[in-house]
C-alpha positions, 0 to 999 in steps of 0.5 A, spaced: 457 465 530 463 463 527 468 469 524 472 468 518 478 472 516 481 471 509 488 473 511 492 472 517 499 476 518 503 474 524 508 479 526 514 478 531 520 481 534 526 479 531 530 481 537 528 482 545 527 489 546 529 492 539 524 495 534 525 491 528 519 486 526 518 480 522 512 479 518 509 473 515 503 472 511 502 466 506 509 464 504 512 471 504 516 474 510 518 481 510 520 486 516 518 492 519 522 497 523 522 505 525 527 510 522 532 513 526 528 519 529 523 514 531 529 510 535 531 505 531 536 503 526 531 504 519 533 497 517 526 496 514 520 500 511 516 503 517 508 501 518 507 508 514 511 506 508 507 499 508 501 503 508 503 508 502 506 502 498 500 498 499 496 504 495 502 505 490 502 497 488 495 497 488 494 502 483 499 499 479 496 492 479 489 495 478 492 498 471 495 492 469 489 488 470 485 493 467 489 493 461 490 486 460 482 485 460 481 491 455 487 489 451 490 496 452 498 495 450 500 497 457 508 495 458 509 498 464 507 502 470 511 506 475 507 509 481 510 514 486 506 516 493 508 522 496 506 523 504 505 529 508 503 526 515 505 533 519 498 533 521 497 526 522 495 527 530 490 532 528 487 526 523 490 529 517 494 524 512 495 526 505 498 522 500 499 525 493 500 519 487 504 520 481 502 515 475 506 513 469 503 509 464 508 506 459 507 503 452 504 505 445 497 508 449 492 513 446 490 519 450 483 515 451 487 509 454 491 513 459 484 516 461 481 509 462 487 507 466 488 513 470 480 512 472 481 504 473 487 506 478 483 511 482 478 505 483 483 500 486 481 496 492 486 500 497 484 507 494 477 505 496 479 501 502 483 508 505 477 513 503 470 509 503 470 503 508 469 503 515 474 499 518 473 495 525 479 493 529 478 489 534 484 487 539 484 480 542 488 476 547 
């Protein structure tokens, strides 16, 4: 049976013995690090920051996609994700999302955009999907 993966992310250490990592996916290059409390220099977002950012950006992109398809005059979206990870080791990771839809929108359009954002693919992935991780090699 052949497995097919739709995307690949490569991650390599930038410097021997140091935390910072360089990541590549498709044509994009970005970095990850841990903060000073974690023992590094905080030179890039942490994996947790990217996790939270995935939710923030997905909600914004989903709202824009929905508005374009429905002819809603959405001009901009601002999202803010706040993290409470104090009980992460006990299996609790809490995120609070603030959405700001800008443009000449009615209350009904605001509600439609909020519902669309609440159903973004990353939100569903984080809350409803069964994720399997296999460490190979």
